PLY file of the C-alpha trace (Angstrom):
ply
format ascii 1.0
element vertex 304
property float x
property float y
property float z
element edge 303
property int vertex1
property int vertex2
end_header
-109.33 -25.58 -4.51
-108.62 -29.12 -5.64
-105.28 -30.81 -5.08
-103.21 -30.77 -8.26
-105.04 -27.85 -9.88
-103.09 -26.19 -12.68
-102.55 -22.42 -13.06
-105.05 -22.40 -15.94
-107.85 -23.95 -13.89
-107.05 -21.87 -10.80
-106.95 -18.59 -12.72
-110.24 -19.37 -14.42
-111.91 -20.09 -11.07
-110.69 -16.77 -9.64
-111.81 -14.64 -12.57
-115.24 -16.28 -12.69
-115.70 -15.69 -8.96
-114.73 -12.02 -9.38
-117.10 -11.49 -12.28
-120.00 -13.24 -10.55
-119.44 -11.29 -7.32
-119.31 -8.01 -9.26
-122.53 -8.85 -11.10
-124.22 -9.84 -7.82
-123.18 -6.52 -6.29
-124.60 -4.64 -9.27
-121.26 -2.96 -10.04
-119.71 -2.11 -13.38
-116.09 -2.81 -14.28
-115.49 0.95 -14.30
-116.84 1.31 -10.75
-114.52 -1.47 -9.58
-111.56 0.20 -11.28
-112.28 3.54 -9.60
-112.82 2.00 -6.15
-109.63 -0.06 -6.33
-107.66 2.78 -7.98
-106.85 0.55 -10.93
-107.08 1.18 -14.64
-110.21 -0.08 -16.36
-108.04 -2.20 -18.65
-106.63 -4.03 -15.59
-110.11 -5.05 -14.45
-111.07 -6.15 -17.95
-107.90 -8.19 -18.41
-108.35 -9.90 -15.03
-111.96 -10.85 -15.78
-111.04 -12.04 -19.27
-108.26 -14.22 -17.90
-105.51 -12.40 -19.79
-103.59 -11.70 -16.56
-103.56 -13.17 -13.08
-104.43 -11.16 -9.99
-102.09 -11.17 -7.01
-103.36 -12.34 -3.61
-102.60 -8.84 -2.25
-104.91 -7.29 -4.85
-107.52 -10.03 -4.59
-108.13 -9.78 -0.84
-109.35 -6.13 -0.78
-111.22 -6.65 -4.08
-113.25 -9.51 -2.60
-114.06 -7.36 0.42
-115.23 -4.52 -1.81
-117.40 -6.93 -3.81
-119.01 -8.20 -0.62
-117.52 -11.68 -0.62
-116.48 -12.23 3.01
-117.01 -15.93 3.65
-113.67 -16.97 5.18
-113.52 -20.40 3.56
-114.42 -19.04 0.12
-111.92 -16.19 0.41
-109.16 -18.54 1.59
-109.81 -20.90 -1.31
-109.71 -18.08 -3.87
-106.51 -16.67 -2.39
-104.93 -20.13 -2.69
-106.12 -20.26 -6.31
-104.58 -16.84 -6.96
-101.21 -18.07 -5.70
-101.36 -21.13 -7.96
-102.43 -19.00 -10.93
-99.27 -16.93 -10.67
-96.88 -19.86 -10.79
-96.56 -19.85 -14.58
-92.86 -19.59 -15.35
-92.73 -18.95 -19.06
-94.84 -17.47 -21.80
-96.89 -20.03 -23.71
-96.38 -20.29 -27.47
-99.88 -18.98 -28.25
-99.12 -15.76 -26.33
-96.18 -14.90 -28.55
-96.78 -11.83 -30.77
-96.62 -13.75 -34.05
-99.54 -15.92 -32.89
-101.55 -13.35 -30.90
-101.95 -10.97 -33.83
-103.56 -13.68 -35.94
-105.80 -15.35 -33.35
-109.02 -14.32 -31.66
-109.27 -14.01 -27.87
-111.63 -17.01 -27.88
-109.13 -19.16 -29.75
-106.26 -18.25 -27.39
-108.33 -19.16 -24.35
-109.43 -22.37 -26.06
-105.82 -23.37 -26.68
-104.93 -22.67 -23.06
-107.80 -24.86 -21.89
-106.93 -27.65 -24.34
-103.60 -28.11 -22.56
-105.50 -29.00 -19.36
-108.52 -30.92 -20.68
-109.74 -34.07 -18.99
-112.67 -34.66 -21.36
-113.77 -33.35 -24.74
-117.13 -33.89 -26.45
-117.40 -32.76 -30.06
-120.43 -32.59 -32.31
-119.78 -31.73 -35.94
-122.03 -31.49 -38.98
-119.56 -30.19 -41.59
-115.97 -31.32 -41.03
-113.72 -32.87 -38.41
-113.00 -30.70 -35.34
-109.75 -28.72 -35.54
-107.57 -30.72 -33.12
-108.18 -33.91 -35.13
-107.39 -32.53 -38.58
-104.16 -33.70 -40.20
-102.11 -30.74 -41.60
-103.10 -31.28 -45.26
-106.81 -31.51 -44.38
-106.56 -28.39 -42.20
-104.81 -26.51 -45.02
-107.45 -27.50 -47.58
-110.18 -26.23 -45.27
-108.48 -23.03 -44.14
-107.27 -22.04 -47.61
-110.90 -21.99 -48.69
-111.16 -18.71 -46.73
-108.36 -17.15 -48.79
-110.64 -14.40 -50.07
-111.36 -13.31 -46.48
-108.12 -14.10 -44.66
-104.63 -12.88 -45.64
-102.08 -15.57 -46.47
-99.99 -14.64 -43.42
-103.01 -15.09 -41.16
-103.75 -18.50 -42.66
-100.13 -19.59 -42.21
-100.09 -18.87 -38.49
-103.56 -20.30 -37.92
-102.45 -23.55 -39.54
-99.33 -23.64 -37.37
-101.52 -23.10 -34.30
-103.82 -25.93 -35.39
-100.85 -28.24 -35.85
-99.62 -27.49 -32.31
-103.10 -27.97 -30.90
-103.31 -31.37 -32.57
-100.01 -32.42 -30.98
-101.16 -31.28 -27.54
-104.47 -33.13 -27.76
-102.83 -36.29 -29.11
-100.23 -36.27 -26.32
-102.97 -36.05 -23.68
-104.95 -38.82 -25.36
-101.90 -41.10 -25.60
-101.06 -40.53 -21.94
-104.60 -41.30 -20.80
-105.19 -37.78 -19.46
-107.91 -36.95 -21.97
-111.01 -38.83 -23.07
-112.50 -37.70 -26.38
-116.05 -38.47 -27.46
-117.24 -37.42 -30.90
-120.55 -37.42 -32.76
-120.27 -36.77 -36.49
-122.93 -36.25 -39.09
-122.50 -38.78 -41.91
-121.73 -35.89 -44.27
-118.45 -35.28 -42.41
-117.25 -38.74 -43.41
-118.68 -38.51 -46.93
-117.49 -35.03 -47.85
-114.26 -34.76 -49.86
-111.97 -32.02 -48.57
-109.27 -31.08 -51.06
-107.79 -33.74 -53.36
-108.88 -37.34 -52.93
-105.66 -38.40 -51.21
-106.11 -35.78 -48.47
-109.57 -37.06 -47.57
-108.27 -40.65 -47.60
-105.31 -39.77 -45.37
-107.61 -37.98 -42.94
-109.96 -40.94 -42.70
-106.97 -43.25 -42.27
-105.82 -41.18 -39.29
-109.33 -41.14 -37.82
-109.65 -44.89 -38.25
-106.34 -45.45 -36.44
-107.45 -43.29 -33.49
-110.84 -44.94 -33.14
-109.58 -48.50 -33.69
-106.94 -47.97 -31.00
-109.65 -46.94 -28.55
-108.22 -43.45 -28.09
-111.61 -41.87 -28.70
-115.25 -42.79 -28.74
-117.03 -42.01 -32.01
-120.56 -42.36 -33.36
-122.20 -41.24 -36.58
-125.60 -39.68 -37.26
-126.63 -41.45 -40.49
-128.63 -39.81 -43.24
-131.49 -42.27 -42.70
-131.74 -41.67 -38.95
-135.35 -42.07 -37.87
-135.13 -39.71 -34.88
-135.62 -35.99 -35.49
-132.46 -33.88 -35.11
-132.67 -30.27 -33.97
-130.77 -27.77 -36.11
-127.77 -27.51 -33.80
-124.56 -26.00 -35.09
-121.29 -27.81 -34.43
-119.84 -27.34 -30.95
-117.09 -28.61 -28.66
-117.56 -29.12 -24.92
-114.31 -28.99 -22.96
-114.13 -30.24 -19.38
-111.36 -28.92 -17.13
-112.44 -30.35 -13.78
-115.33 -31.98 -11.96
-117.38 -28.95 -10.93
-120.52 -27.66 -12.72
-118.58 -24.60 -13.88
-115.60 -26.57 -15.16
-117.01 -27.09 -18.66
-116.79 -24.52 -21.45
-118.14 -24.58 -24.99
-116.39 -23.51 -28.17
-118.20 -22.78 -31.42
-116.66 -21.86 -34.74
-118.53 -20.43 -37.71
-116.35 -19.70 -40.71
-113.96 -16.93 -39.72
-115.70 -16.16 -36.41
-115.67 -18.08 -33.14
-116.78 -17.85 -29.52
-116.01 -19.45 -26.18
-119.03 -19.76 -23.87
-118.65 -20.30 -20.12
-122.26 -19.86 -18.99
-123.08 -23.03 -16.95
-126.71 -23.06 -18.12
-125.72 -22.99 -21.79
-122.94 -25.55 -21.43
-125.20 -27.85 -19.38
-127.93 -27.62 -22.01
-125.50 -28.54 -24.78
-124.11 -31.39 -22.68
-127.61 -32.83 -22.47
-128.05 -32.31 -26.19
-124.79 -34.12 -26.89
-125.87 -37.11 -24.79
-129.16 -37.28 -26.70
-127.30 -37.29 -30.02
-124.90 -39.95 -28.74
-127.78 -42.24 -27.79
-129.54 -42.08 -31.18
-126.36 -42.27 -33.29
-124.92 -45.40 -34.93
-122.95 -47.60 -32.51
-119.19 -47.15 -32.17
-118.45 -50.51 -33.79
-120.68 -49.77 -36.79
-119.27 -46.27 -37.10
-115.69 -47.56 -37.19
-116.76 -50.10 -39.80
-118.31 -47.30 -41.86
-115.09 -45.29 -41.68
-113.16 -48.35 -42.80
-115.49 -49.00 -45.75
-115.40 -45.35 -46.76
-111.60 -45.41 -46.60
-111.41 -48.58 -48.69
-113.67 -47.01 -51.32
-111.43 -43.94 -51.51
-108.29 -46.04 -51.81
-109.85 -48.04 -54.65
-110.77 -44.82 -56.41
-107.19 -43.61 -55.97
-105.83 -46.81 -57.47
-108.23 -46.60 -60.40
-107.13 -43.05 -61.17
-103.45 -43.96 -60.95
-103.88 -46.93 -63.28
-105.37 -44.66 -65.95
-102.27 -42.44 -65.99
0 1
1 2
2 3
3 4
4 5
5 6
6 7
7 8
8 9
9 10
10 11
11 12
12 13
13 14
14 15
15 16
16 17
17 18
18 19
19 20
20 21
21 22
22 23
23 24
24 25
25 26
26 27
27 28
28 29
29 30
30 31
31 32
32 33
33 34
34 35
35 36
36 37
37 38
38 39
39 40
40 41
41 42
42 43
43 44
44 45
45 46
46 47
47 48
48 49
49 50
50 51
51 52
52 53
53 54
54 55
55 56
56 57
57 58
58 59
59 60
60 61
61 62
62 63
63 64
64 65
65 66
66 67
67 68
68 69
69 70
70 71
71 72
72 73
73 74
74 75
75 76
76 77
77 78
78 79
79 80
80 81
81 82
82 83
83 84
84 85
85 86
86 87
87 88
88 89
89 90
90 91
91 92
92 93
93 94
94 95
95 96
96 97
97 98
98 99
99 100
100 101
101 102
102 103
103 104
104 105
105 106
106 107
107 108
108 109
109 110
110 111
111 112
112 113
113 114
114 115
115 116
116 117
117 118
118 119
119 120
120 121
121 122
122 123
123 124
124 125
125 126
126 127
127 128
128 129
129 130
130 131
131 132
132 133
133 134
134 135
135 136
136 137
137 138
138 139
139 140
140 141
141 142
142 143
143 144
144 145
145 146
146 147
147 148
148 149
149 150
150 151
151 152
152 153
153 154
154 155
155 156
156 157
157 158
158 159
159 160
160 161
161 162
162 163
163 164
164 165
165 166
166 167
167 168
168 169
169 170
170 171
171 172
172 173
173 174
174 175
175 176
176 177
177 178
178 179
179 180
180 181
181 182
182 183
183 184
184 185
185 186
186 187
187 188
188 189
189 190
190 191
191 192
192 193
193 194
194 195
195 196
196 197
197 198
198 199
199 200
200 201
201 202
202 203
203 204
204 205
205 206
206 207
207 208
208 209
209 210
210 211
211 212
212 213
213 214
214 215
215 216
216 217
217 218
218 219
219 220
220 221
221 222
222 223
223 224
224 225
225 226
226 227
227 228
228 229
229 230
230 231
231 232
232 233
233 234
234 235
235 236
236 237
237 238
238 239
239 240
240 241
241 242
242 243
243 244
244 245
245 246
246 247
247 248
248 249
249 250
250 251
251 252
252 253
253 254
254 255
255 256
256 257
257 258
258 259
259 260
260 261
261 262
262 263
263 264
264 265
265 266
266 267
267 268
268 269
269 270
270 271
271 272
272 273
273 274
274 275
275 276
276 277
277 278
278 279
279 280
280 281
281 282
282 283
283 284
284 285
285 286
286 287
287 288
288 289
289 290
290 291
291 292
292 293
293 294
294 295
295 296
296 297
297 298
298 299
299 300
300 301
301 302
302 303
């Protein structure tokens, strides 16, 4: 347990330890439920991080799973106490949000409130937390044939709140964002011309102020690029298991916590960062792209 750990980080550490100990013991969730005289849903919710486990429940569970190292047990019990200090229900747990969001998205939002570092690689459009509301609406409304209007409305509200959370952490120096974008992200028009221009204006302000590091993979890049889908790496602490990965594909998404997978993508991100256009040149490209869009806007307005 690290000094200053939040309930989110502490609860995640406990549930991962439980799941790993259960896997190491070769036990199923149903076997654990029967042995502890719990419902199967309780075990599932604990391992998924939907609920916290009390220290009184955790102690005998660790013994049953074969985890008896005193220091490790003491640390996990301390984590369990911290994890149960949450005093009020978070906005994303309210019924009107829960019914419209996936489990992966709810966990992502919880983690975003505690992030210390975020690395994003995108090949299609800007990552969700950095989309201005009009840009987010233009993107999300494109799924209108697959998502009900009510679903879209609440997803957009969730995205707006996520953006505020991330920006607050960036402004306060608690979060460092590093982003690698394919050139197509900066070239692609999303919605009307003014929306794309406003989005690039916002991105230029963030990067020029030094609130995030950004590099671009140009179309004429000489180095070969593997066919990686977009992904976000979110760091919650300093340990090897304190990084998770989020991937979104249309109307589906997933949150991956496997250290081997997240480590592999971290290495891939660093490779992309090294071969991408420098930060200064990328900011200059954003500025030139923005100026071109503004000129096009002016030309259209003058014809009216």
